[in-house]
N, C-alpha and C positions, 0 to 999 in steps of 0.2 A: 344695558340696553331693555326697555321693557318692551314687549312683544303684542300686548294687547291696544296698545294707544295711548293717546293723551287724555282721552277723555272715559277711561275706563270706568270712572266712579259717578258717571252719569247715569240716568235710568230716564228715557223718554217714551212717551205714549203717542202713537199717530193713528190719526183716522182721516184718511186720503184718499184720492185717486188723481190718475193720470201722471203728469210730469213735476210740475214745481213743488208740490208738498211732498211727493215721496222722494225726490230728488233731494230737499232739505233732510229728510232723514237719513238716507242712504250716505249722504256727506258725513252727517255726525255718526253713523256706524261703524263707516270706514275708518273713523279716527277712536274708535274703542267703547263708543256709547253703547249701551243696553238699549236698542230700539225695538218698541214692543207694537207691531201694528196692529191694529182691531179690524176686523172685517167682519161683515153680516154672512150668516149663513149661505153657502153657495158662491162667494166672492162679492167682491165690491163692483163698482162700475168699470172698472178698468182691468179685471179679471180675467176678461176674455179680448183684451185689446191685440189688435195685429202688431205685428207679423205673431205667426203661430208654428209651433213645430208640428211634425208630422202626428203626434199624439196629442194634438190640440191643446199645447199649454203654449201661454204667452210668453212670447219671448222679450217683450216689452214688459210685463209685470215682473218678470225672474230679473230683468236686467236692473229695475230699479227699487230691486226688494233684497238685494243680497245682505246677508249679514243681520239681517233683521229676524226677529220672534214673529212668529204668526199667533193671533188669537180669534177665532171664530166664535161670534155670539150671536144670539138672536135677537137683534137690535129692533126688532118690531115687538117684542115683549117687554114689560117693564120690569121684569127680573134679569134679563138681558141688559137693558139701559142701566140698572143699578150697578150690576158687576163692571159696566165700562166705566161708569163714575168711580166706582171704587179704585179701580187700577189706577185712574188718570191722579187722584188724589190720595193715592197710599203714602204712609209716612216713609221718611228715609230722607237723608240730607241730601243726596243728590237726585231725589225724585222729584214729583209735582213739576214736570216739565212735559208739554203737552203741544203738539202740532197737528192742525186741521185745516184744510181748504173747504170744509161744509160751513152751513151758514151757524152762527153762533146761536142756535137756541136748542131749547128741549133739551136732552141730555147733554148738548155740546155749549149750554150757555155759559159764558163765564161768570158771571154772577152765582149761578145755582153752584157750580164746582168752586167759586172761591169760599163760598159759605161752607164746605166741607174741609178745606185748606188754604189759610190766609195767605200763604206765601206763593199760591199757584201761579206759574208761568204758561201762559197760554197764546201761542203765535197763530194767530189766524189769518190765511190767505184769502184773499177777496179777489173778486174781478176788477171792479172799480172802487174808488174809495168811497162811494155810497153804499156798496155791497152787491152791486148789481153783477149779473153773470157777465163771463167773457172769458174767452181762451185767447190762446196765442194769434192764432189767424185773425181773429176778430181784432184784438189789439192791433195787430202789424199793420192791417189795412187801415185802422182810423189814424195811425200816426203817418201814412205815407210812403212807407216803404216799397210797397208792391207797384209805385209809380216812378220810383228810380231804379228799380229793379228789370234786368233784360235788355234787351236790342234796342238800338239807339231812337230808332222810327217807329217803334212799337208805342201804340196808343193804348192798348188793354193793362190793366193791373195784371202783375206775376208775383203769385204766392210763393213764399220762398219755404223751400223743403224743410228746413231746421228749425226747430221752435225755440229762436233764440231768447226770447223774452223768459219762456218757462225756465231755460237753464238758467240765465241770470237771476231770475227770481226765486230759483230752488237755492242757490248758494247764498241769497241774502234770506230766506228761511233760517238757514242754519246760523248766518252771523247775527242775526236779530236774536235767535234763542240764545245764542252764546255773550251776546252783549247784556240781555236782561238777567242771565244766572249770574255774571259778573256782579251787575247792580246789587242782585239779591243777598252774595255773598258780603258785599259791603254794607247794606242797610238791613238785610230781613224782609226786605220787600218784594212782593211778588205784583206781575201787571199782565195786562193784556196789550199784546202787541199785535197790530192789524199792519198788514201790508198788502198792496193792491197791486193785480199784473200790469194795468195799464199805467200804474203808477211808475213803476218800474220802467216801463219803454218810455215814457213821458221823461224821465229823469234822464236816462242814458241819450235820448234826444237832445236834451238841453245840453248834457255833459260833452256831445260830441259836435256841438256847434249847428245842428241841423234848425233849430229853435230860433237861434239869432241871425242865422242865414236867411229865413225866410224874414223874420222881422226888418232886416235890411232891404229887402226887396231882391235878393238874390235866389230865386228859385233854384235849388239842385235840380239839374237836369237828369236825363239816362246817358251813360256813357258805355253800355255795353260790359265788356271786359276790361275795359280801361281803368286804371286804378285814379281814382280821384284826387287830385292836386299834385299828382308826382308821375313817374313813368312806372308803367307796369301793366302788362297783358298778355296774353296766350300767343305762342308762337308755334308754327308746324315745322317737324324736321322734315328730309328727303323721304324716309321711310313711312312716314304717316303719324308718328308719335307727337304728342304736343307736350309743349312744358310751358311753365308761366315763370316769367324773371321780373325782377323788381328792383328800382332805382329809386328809392325812398330816400335815405341818406345819401349824403356825397359819397362815402366810403362804398355802399352798394352801387351806386352810381358809376364812379371809378372803374371798380371792378369789372361792371358788365361792359364799358367800354374797352377795358384792356383784354377781357376775354374773347371779342369778337375783333378785335385789331381796326376798329372802325373810327380811330381817334379824328384823322384829318376829314373823313366824311362827316362825322360828327361836329366837327369844329365850324366846318362849312355851312352846317344847317344853322346854328347859332348865328354867324354872322348875317345869313341870308333872312334870317326872322328877325334880327335884331335883340336877341335874346341871349341871357346870361344862362348858360345849362347845368351852371354850377348849382344853380337856385332851383328848388325841386317843384316850385310853383310855374316856372320857365319852362322845365321839362314836361310838364303837363300841357301847356300852350303848344309845344311842339309834337307832341305824342304822335301825331299823324305822320309825320315827316320821320321823326325819329323809329317809329313804329315800321316804317316801310324799309329803313335801310338794316334794321337788326332782324326783319323776317327775311330779307333777302339772304343774310347771312344763316341764319338759323336752317332756310329751307334748301341752302347746298349742301348739308350736312346730315350725316345720319344722328338718332339719337345718342347712341354710345360717343358720338364724336364732340357733339354738343354738350352732353354731360361732362366729358372728360376737360372739355375747355373750360367751362363753368366753374369746376371743382377745383382746377387750377388756379383759377382767379379769385376763388373766392365768393363766387357771385351768391347772391341770394335768391334760389330758382326751387322748383320741385316740377316732378314729372305730373301730368293729368293721368291718373289712373281709375278704373272701376273699384267699387268697394271689393269685389270678388278679387282683382289684381292685390288691392293692398292686404287682404287675407290670406292669398295665398302665396305670395311672393316678397312681401316687403317686412324685413328683419324687425321694424320699427312695432309692427302689431305680430308679435309674436312673444314668446317665451323668451327670447334674447334680450327683450327689453323686461328690467324688472317691475314694469306697470302693469306685467300679465301673470296669472297663474292659470294654468289649465286644470278646470274642474269638471266633475261629472254631476251635471245639474239632473234633477228626477223630471221626466217628461220628456227633456230634450237631449242628453247625451252629453259626450265631453265637448267643452267648447272654451273658448279664451274669455277670462275674466278679469276687468281691470280692477287692479287696487285702487286709494286714494291716490291721486296724482301728487298731492303733499308729499315732501320728502323731508321727514324731520330729522336734525342730527341726532337727538337725545331720544328718539322712541323708535323702534324696528316697526315698519310697516306691516299691520295687520293682514294678514293674508285675504285675497279676495274673497273668497267663502262662495256660497251658494245661497239662493232664494228658498225660503221654506216653503213646505207644500202648507196649502191652505189649513189653518188650524193646528198644525203640527204641534205647536208649543202649549196649547190651549190649557190642557190639564198641569203642565208644570209650572206655569205662569201663575195661574189661579191657586194652586198649592203654596209656590212660594212666596207670593206677595200677598194673598187673601188668605192665606191658611186653610184652604178649601181641601179636606181630606179625600182619600178615593172614594170613600163612600158617597160622600155629599155630592163630589164631581159625577160621580155614577146617575146619582138622583136627578141632575141638573140635565144629562144627557139624555136621560129616557123621557123628560120633559119638552125636550126640544130645543133648551136654550144654550146650549153649548154644542159645539162640534170639533172632534178629533178626526184626522185621516185613519182609514183601514189599515 
């Protein structure tokens, strides 16, 4: 079992900010790649992104930059940009891999970098396919999701808290780089891979049927907490706790019927409405009547009673809980789950830190690790990759070209 991960022979340079591109780098780092993040002196655009610790350290930045090495350069100075370009194009079989979500111009221009290393692979994340600016919230607004999110009778758009398009795009950044690296291994050819956040959203909207549904004149409505196309919603227990129960597959549905003992009632609903409740679509059509019956059963019982009945029958269900409850009381979000390590993050304290969610049979998971202090590895990386010795580094430091933490 190798502890360092399946990508330990790759070196990736990252110039990024916010979610998708840093998440792509994190995904690769957690599988063992040496990911070197380049930032300007004083930190990049996301260096102080909320939430913050009591010591004004960004929990956001720490979370997305675990297991990376940090290099801080004066990118406003030609010499700082020259060093960055040299790091990106430095020789080594598993190097020449670059990820960025900044416009590919100046020192980030692919053709300029390719002139230094012909087999360079650069993954450039853009807002839209024309290179325009966009973020998750603007993309989500454009594809229409805020108008199908929220209460049934609400007419205003409702933004989603989870940046789903950023998350999907971040993993595609990693996938795209690995696919291009595989092509390079076969052919020796590098390439410029472009990925637009908006295109990721549009493609997923197509994959999930939203686009075809609209083309067929079947505009998706708002259904509140009801699962579209099947049976699933929230239910309140006698003691105020709320649960979600799902009857998407036939097995999930029969388990829910068994747990509640409502077989005869549910059969009568189907007969009265002329629906075959073995079909998931018919369960959706009967959602109000079915919801009323199941709500009555749940409302007559405590959370503990509902949980016991659901577990006995194998129902697909979960409790609604605050993030604080997840962290404080749920064993899935603790070191009992091998996903998590407890680490001491500089400027934050001891926190849970997730490893890669992938579990490879042939490779031991890399420890979760911590995020670096800004510029923590500048001297080591420049010495290791570019051969800049201590004296030369000192001169760069004195001229304000590089930064190392005190």
